[in-house]
C-alpha positions in Angstrom: -26.5 -0.4 8.2 -22.7 -0.8 7.7 -23.0 -4.6 7.8 -25.8 -4.7 5.3 -24.0 -2.2 3.0 -20.9 -4.4 3.2 -22.9 -7.5 2.3 -24.4 -5.7 -0.7 -20.9 -4.7 -1.9 -19.7 -8.3 -1.3 -22.6 -9.7 -3.2 -22.0 -7.5 -6.2 -18.3 -8.3 -6.2 -18.7 -12.0 -5.9 -21.6 -12.1 -8.4 -19.2 -10.6 -10.9 -16.3 -13.0 -10.1 -17.6 -16.5 -10.2 -14.1 -17.9 -10.0 -13.6 -16.3 -6.6 -16.7 -17.8 -5.0 -18.8 -20.9 -5.7 -22.3 -19.4 -5.0 -22.7 -15.9 -6.5 -26.1 -15.5 -4.7 -24.6 -15.9 -1.2 -21.8 -13.7 0.1 -18.9 -15.4 2.0 -19.2 -15.8 5.7 -15.8 -14.1 6.3 -15.2 -11.1 4.2 -11.6 -10.4 3.2 -10.0 -7.1 3.9 -9.2 -6.4 0.3 -12.9 -6.0 -0.3 -13.1 -3.3 2.3 -10.0 -1.5 1.0 -11.5 -1.2 -2.5 -15.1 -0.7 -1.6 -17.1 2.4 -2.5 -18.5 2.4 1.0 -15.2 3.2 2.6 -14.3 5.9 0.2 -17.7 7.5 0.5 -17.5 7.6 4.3 -14.0 9.0 4.3 -12.7 6.2 6.4 -9.1 5.2 6.2 -9.2 2.6 3.5 -6.0 0.9 4.7 -7.3 -0.5 7.9 -7.6 -4.3 7.7 -11.2 -5.0 8.2 -13.2 -8.2 8.4 -16.8 -9.1 9.3 -18.0 -12.5 10.5 -21.0 -14.3 12.1 -20.6 -16.2 15.3 -17.9 -17.2 17.8 -16.2 -19.9 15.6 -15.5 -17.5 12.7 -14.5 -14.7 15.1 -11.9 -17.0 16.9 -10.6 -18.1 13.5 -10.0 -14.5 12.5 -8.5 -13.5 15.8 -6.1 -16.5 15.5 -5.1 -15.5 11.9 -4.5 -11.8 12.7 -3.4 -11.6 16.3 0.1 -13.0 15.7 0.9 -10.2 13.2 1.9 -7.9 16.1 -0.7 -5.3 15.1 -3.4 -4.0 17.3 -6.6 -6.0 16.9 -10.1 -4.5 17.6 -13.2 -6.6 17.9 -16.8 -5.2 17.7 -19.5 -7.6 18.8 -23.0 -6.4 17.8 -26.5 -7.7 17.1 -27.1 -9.4 13.7 -29.0 -7.6 11.0 -32.7 -8.4 11.1 -33.6 -9.6 7.5 -37.1 -8.1 7.8 -35.8 -4.5 8.6 -32.3 -4.5 7.1 -30.9 -3.1 10.4 -29.7 -4.7 13.6 -32.3 -5.8 16.1 -30.1 -4.0 18.7 -30.9 -0.2 18.9 -27.7 0.5 20.8 -25.7 -1.1 18.0 -27.5 1.1 15.4 -26.7 4.2 17.5 -23.0 3.2 18.0 -22.3 2.3 14.4 -21.7 5.8 13.0 -19.7 6.8 16.0 -17.4 3.8 15.7 -17.1 4.3 11.9 -16.0 7.9 12.3 -13.5 7.2 15.1 -11.9 4.4 13.0 -10.2 7.1 10.8 -7.4 7.2 13.4 -6.5 3.5 13.0 -3.3 2.7 11.1 -2.7 0.4 8.2 -1.3 -2.2 10.6 -4.4 -2.3 12.7 -7.0 -5.0 12.3 -10.8 -4.4 12.9 -13.2 -7.3 13.1 -17.0 -6.7 13.3 -18.8 -9.8 14.5 -22.5 -10.5 14.6 -23.5 -12.3 17.8 -26.7 -13.7 16.4 -30.4 -12.8 16.5 -32.1 -11.6 19.6 -33.1 -15.1 20.7 -29.5 -16.4 20.3 -28.2 -13.4 22.2 -30.7 -13.7 25.1 -29.7 -17.4 25.7 -27.7 -17.5 28.9 -25.5 -20.1 27.2 -24.7 -17.8 24.2 -21.0 -18.4 23.5 -20.3 -14.7 23.6 -21.6 -14.6 27.2 -19.8 -17.7 28.3 -16.4 -17.7 26.5 -13.8 -16.8 29.1 -12.1 -14.1 26.9 -15.4 -12.4 26.0 -18.0 -12.8 28.8 -20.2 -10.1 27.1 -22.9 -8.5 29.2 -24.3 -6.4 26.4 -24.0 -5.4 22.7 -22.4 -3.5 21.2 -19.1 -4.3 22.9 -15.9 -2.9 21.4 -12.6 -4.1 22.6 -8.9 -4.1 21.9 -8.0 -7.8 21.8 -5.3 -8.8 24.3 -5.8 -5.8 26.5 -8.3 -4.8 29.2 -9.6 -2.0 26.9 -13.3 -2.5 26.4 -16.4 -0.4 25.9 -19.9 -1.6 26.6 -23.2 -0.9 25.0 -23.8 2.8 26.0 -20.1 3.8 25.8 -19.8 2.7 22.2 -22.0 5.6 21.2 -19.7 8.1 23.0 -17.3 9.6 20.5 -14.7 10.5 23.2 -14.7 7.0 24.7 -14.4 5.3 21.3 -11.5 7.6 20.3 -9.7 6.9 23.5 -10.0 3.2 23.0 -8.5 3.5 19.5 -5.6 5.7 20.7 -2.2 4.1 20.8 -0.5 4.2 24.2 
């Protein structure tokens, strides 16, 4: 739901600003953080609007965002989840749908220096492929989705733990 709401906001913003984007009917693949900081979605959920947030699709875009933002010295969090099914408007992954509001609420503790990247791993067929890059990449080696991790640390939550408020809050806590 969050992902599709964000795409609706992006579509509206970029439809109104042709000079910012070549194709107003298609949202950008990587969504800049300033969109999130100014979006009605964030203010309506009460989430800290200063958290630097990005969404992307696939491993290549994710690695690009990690490279761009990991050198800033800030904490970087990555959420890998199932892509939104265009027929239903929600993720094909029921655990991702359940975890989404828990993660959103817990994000209120993140600081303005923190970076949060939500990445769609693909459709169910892509995810089930044993050669899916999210399964095989040495720094990810995902076993399930959703997976929430603090990049560069061993802190990681798997599919069921992402729906546990206490576990998600502990992951977001600064040491």
